[in-house]
C-alpha positions as CSV (number, residue, x, y, z in Angstrom):
1,M,152.9,94.5,132.6
2,R,152.9,91.2,134.5
3,I,153.5,88.0,132.5
4,D,153.5,84.4,133.6
5,S,156.2,83.0,131.3
6,H,155.5,79.4,132.0
7,M,152.2,77.6,132.6
8,H,150.3,74.6,131.3
9,V,146.8,73.4,130.5
10,W,146.0,69.8,129.6
11,Q,143.2,67.4,128.8
12,L,143.8,63.9,130.0
13,S,141.4,62.4,127.4
14,R,143.9,63.5,124.7
15,G,146.1,60.6,125.9
16,D,149.6,61.8,125.2
17,Y,150.9,62.9,128.6
18,G,153.0,59.9,129.3
19,W,154.5,61.3,132.5
20,L,151.2,62.3,134.0
21,T,149.8,59.3,135.9
22,P,147.5,58.5,138.8
23,N,150.7,58.5,140.9
24,L,150.4,62.3,140.8
25,P,146.8,62.6,142.1
26,T,147.0,66.3,142.7
27,I,147.4,67.1,139.0
28,Y,146.0,64.0,137.4
29,R,142.9,65.7,136.0
30,D,142.1,68.3,133.4
31,F,143.3,71.8,133.8
32,T,141.9,74.7,131.8
33,V,142.3,78.4,131.6
34,E,139.2,78.8,133.7
35,D,140.9,76.9,136.5
36,V,143.7,79.5,136.7
37,R,141.7,82.7,136.1
38,A,141.1,83.5,139.7
39,S,144.8,83.2,140.4
40,W,145.6,85.5,137.5
41,E,143.2,88.0,138.9
42,Q,144.6,87.8,142.4
43,A,148.2,88.2,141.1
44,E,147.2,90.8,138.6
45,I,148.7,88.8,135.7
46,D,148.2,90.5,132.4
47,Y,149.4,87.8,130.0
48,A,150.7,84.3,130.1
49,M,152.7,81.8,128.0
50,L,151.5,78.2,127.5
51,V,154.3,75.6,127.4
52,Q,154.0,72.1,126.0
53,A,153.6,69.1,128.4
54,A,153.4,66.3,125.8
55,P,155.8,65.3,123.1
56,T,153.3,65.5,120.2
57,L,152.3,67.9,117.5
58,E,148.7,67.3,118.4
59,E,149.3,68.9,121.8
60,T,151.0,71.9,120.3
61,R,148.0,72.4,118.0
62,F,145.7,72.0,121.1
63,L,147.7,74.7,122.9
64,L,147.5,77.0,119.9
65,S,143.7,76.5,119.8
66,V,143.5,77.4,123.5
67,A,145.6,80.5,122.9
68,E,143.5,81.6,120.0
69,N,140.4,81.7,122.2
70,E,142.0,83.4,125.3
71,P,143.2,87.0,125.0
72,K,145.5,86.6,128.0
73,I,147.5,83.9,126.4
74,R,150.1,85.7,124.2
75,G,152.3,82.8,123.1
76,V,152.8,79.1,123.0
77,V,156.1,77.1,123.3
78,G,155.4,73.8,121.6
79,W,157.0,70.6,120.5
80,I,158.0,69.0,117.2
81,D,159.9,65.8,116.5
82,M,163.2,67.3,115.6
83,L,164.5,64.1,114.0
84,V,161.9,63.5,111.4
85,P,162.8,64.4,107.7
86,D,160.2,67.1,107.5
87,A,160.9,68.7,110.9
88,V,161.8,72.0,109.3
89,N,158.6,72.1,107.3
90,Q,156.6,71.3,110.4
91,L,158.3,74.2,112.2
92,E,157.7,76.6,109.3
93,R,154.0,75.7,109.2
94,L,153.6,76.3,112.9
95,A,155.5,79.6,112.7
96,F,152.8,80.9,110.4
97,N,150.8,81.3,113.6
98,Q,152.1,84.4,115.4
99,L,151.2,82.8,118.7
100,F,153.8,80.1,118.2
101,R,156.9,81.4,119.9
102,G,159.3,78.5,120.2
103,I,159.9,74.8,120.8
104,R,160.8,72.7,123.8
105,P,162.1,69.2,123.4
106,M,161.6,67.2,126.6
107,L,165.3,66.8,127.3
108,Q,164.7,65.7,130.9
109,D,162.9,62.6,129.7
110,I,165.4,61.6,127.0
111,P,167.8,58.9,128.3
112,D,170.8,60.2,126.3
113,D,172.0,63.4,128.0
114,G,173.9,64.3,124.8
115,W,170.8,63.9,122.5
116,M,170.6,67.7,122.0
117,L,174.0,67.6,120.3
118,K,173.0,65.1,117.6
119,P,174.3,66.5,114.2
120,E,170.9,65.5,112.6
121,L,169.3,68.3,114.7
122,A,171.3,71.1,113.0
123,P,168.7,72.0,110.4
124,V,166.1,72.5,113.1
125,Y,168.2,74.7,115.3
126,R,169.0,76.8,112.2
127,A,165.3,77.0,111.4
128,V,164.5,78.1,114.9
129,V,167.0,81.0,114.5
130,D,165.9,81.9,111.0
131,L,162.2,82.0,112.0
132,G,162.8,84.2,115.0
133,L,161.7,81.5,117.4
134,C,163.0,80.6,120.9
135,F,164.4,77.4,122.5
136,D,163.2,76.4,125.9
137,A,165.7,74.0,127.5
138,L,163.9,71.6,129.8
139,A,167.2,70.6,131.4
140,L,168.3,68.8,134.5
141,P,171.6,69.6,136.2
142,Q,173.4,66.8,134.3
143,H,172.4,68.4,131.0
144,L,174.1,71.7,131.6
145,P,177.6,70.8,130.2
146,N,176.0,69.6,126.9
147,L,173.7,72.7,126.9
148,L,176.8,74.8,127.1
149,L,178.3,73.0,124.1
150,L,175.0,73.5,122.2
151,I,174.9,77.2,122.8
152,E,178.5,77.5,121.8
153,R,177.7,75.7,118.6
154,Y,174.7,77.9,117.9
155,P,175.6,81.3,119.3
156,D,172.5,83.0,117.8
157,L,170.0,80.5,119.3
158,K,167.7,82.3,121.8
159,V,167.8,80.0,124.8
160,V,166.0,80.1,128.2
161,I,166.7,77.5,130.8
162,D,163.4,76.2,132.2
163,H,163.1,76.0,136.0
164,A,166.8,76.9,136.5
165,A,167.6,73.3,135.4
166,K,165.7,71.9,138.5
167,P,168.3,72.2,141.2
168,P,167.8,69.7,144.1
169,I,167.0,72.2,146.7
170,G,168.1,71.0,150.1
171,E,171.0,68.9,148.7
172,P,174.5,69.9,147.7
173,L,174.4,72.3,144.8
174,E,178.0,73.0,144.0
175,S,178.0,71.1,140.6
176,W,174.7,72.8,139.6
177,H,176.0,76.2,140.5
178,K,179.3,75.7,138.7
179,N,177.7,74.5,135.4
180,L,174.9,77.1,135.5
181,A,177.4,79.9,136.1
182,Q,179.2,79.0,132.8
183,L,175.9,79.3,131.0
184,A,175.1,82.6,132.7
185,D,178.4,84.0,131.5
186,I,176.9,83.9,128.0
187,P,175.0,87.2,127.7
188,H,172.1,86.0,125.6
189,V,171.2,83.0,127.8
190,N,168.1,83.5,130.0
191,C,166.6,81.6,132.9
192,K,163.1,81.0,134.2
193,F,162.4,81.9,137.8
194,S,160.0,79.0,137.9
195,G,159.5,75.4,139.0
196,L,161.5,75.8,142.2
197,V,158.9,74.8,144.7
198,T,158.6,71.3,143.3
199,E,162.4,70.8,143.6
200,C,162.4,71.3,147.4
201,R,163.6,68.1,149.0
202,G,162.4,69.1,152.4
203,Q,159.7,71.5,153.5
204,T,158.6,74.0,150.8
205,S,159.1,77.5,152.2
206,K,160.5,80.9,151.3
207,A,163.5,80.1,153.5
208,A,164.3,77.0,151.5
209,L,164.0,78.8,148.2
210,E,166.0,81.9,149.2
211,P,169.6,80.6,148.6
212,V,168.7,79.3,145.1
213,S,166.8,82.5,144.3
214,Q,169.7,84.7,145.3
215,T,172.1,82.5,143.2
216,L,169.9,83.0,140.2
217,L,169.8,86.8,140.7
218,D,173.6,86.8,141.2
219,L,174.3,84.7,138.1
220,F,171.7,86.1,135.6
221,G,170.8,89.4,137.1
222,P,167.2,90.7,137.0
223,E,167.7,91.4,133.3
224,R,167.7,87.7,132.3
225,L,165.3,86.1,134.8
226,M,161.6,85.7,134.0
227,F,158.9,84.7,136.4
228,G,156.9,81.6,135.6
229,S,154.3,79.8,137.8
230,D,154.7,76.3,136.3
231,W,151.0,76.0,137.1
232,P,149.5,73.4,137.6
233,V,152.7,71.4,138.4
234,C,153.5,73.9,141.2
235,T,150.3,72.7,143.0
236,L,152.2,69.6,143.9
237,R,153.9,71.7,146.6
238,S,152.2,75.1,146.7
239,S,149.3,77.1,145.2
240,Y,149.8,79.5,142.4
241,I,149.4,82.4,144.7
242,Q,151.7,81.1,147.4
243,W,154.6,80.7,144.8
244,W,153.7,84.2,143.4
245,Q,153.9,85.7,146.9
246,W,157.2,84.0,147.7
247,A,158.6,85.1,144.3
248,Q,157.6,88.7,145.1
249,E,159.2,88.6,148.6
250,L,162.4,86.9,147.3
251,T,162.8,89.8,144.9
252,A,161.6,92.6,147.2
253,H,165.0,94.2,147.4
254,L,165.2,94.9,143.7
255,P,164.4,98.4,142.4
256,P,161.0,98.7,140.8
257,E,162.2,98.7,137.2
258,Q,164.3,95.5,137.8
259,K,161.4,93.8,139.5
260,S,159.2,94.7,136.6
261,A,161.7,93.1,134.2
262,V,161.6,89.8,136.1
263,F,157.8,89.7,136.3
264,G,157.0,90.7,132.8
265,G,159.4,92.8,130.7
266,N,162.0,90.1,130.2
267,A,159.4,87.5,129.0
268,Q,157.9,90.1,126.6
269,R,161.3,90.9,125.2
270,F,162.6,87.3,124.9
271,Y,159.5,85.8,123.3
272,G,158.7,89.0,121.2
273,L,155.2,89.2,122.7
274,R,152.9,91.9,121.5
275,S,151.6,94.3,124.2
């Protein structure tokens, strides 16, 4: 089974994608499931996860409506305002839909790097655990120390680090490596093998990606890494299929069962996806 654990669709007319501006002309347009279907077929993708791209409940409901009408979409990672008084109620209502698999606050866009540790968020973290949901950490390298504190505070929170915390590929990575290694030492922390092409500071190539890819395999092992396309954001630097081919080549040395885990089994297990 092949699963893309991280992709997006969006509709500009909805008006809540604050980060998506004409300054990103490659992706400043609508993207639908139909736009990715040919890539799914070429990569032989069986299922995919939709991940939020706007900090609104309305977008989460939009993604759920897309998933309900597309058999290949097996789950949605959405967004709630974790600080509003009825945040837990919002989460409980969303969780009635079995396609809703977790939440992702947009940590990378929040000026306060320690926001995730606010005591007011505790009831929501507890509800995520109690409802059997997951937490996608959209973190940058500077967030990793606080993410470690968060996981130590909530040891039963199912966490996956999106895009390996966006290492600046082509620049010094010692601090990123050290902090990520501390998180990888926690057995239940997972990491997405995604979003790397857009972090290349120079030419995007397999050679540029190889050191970071090997670091992720060394730290998390093939048992806790999950492939994601980050489509259509990946198209800023590569096509879906180009990143898919590089990801295949970067893991070509793995035994078949381990490669199957990276490209499907781990996502199915982590998100509790039905087969």
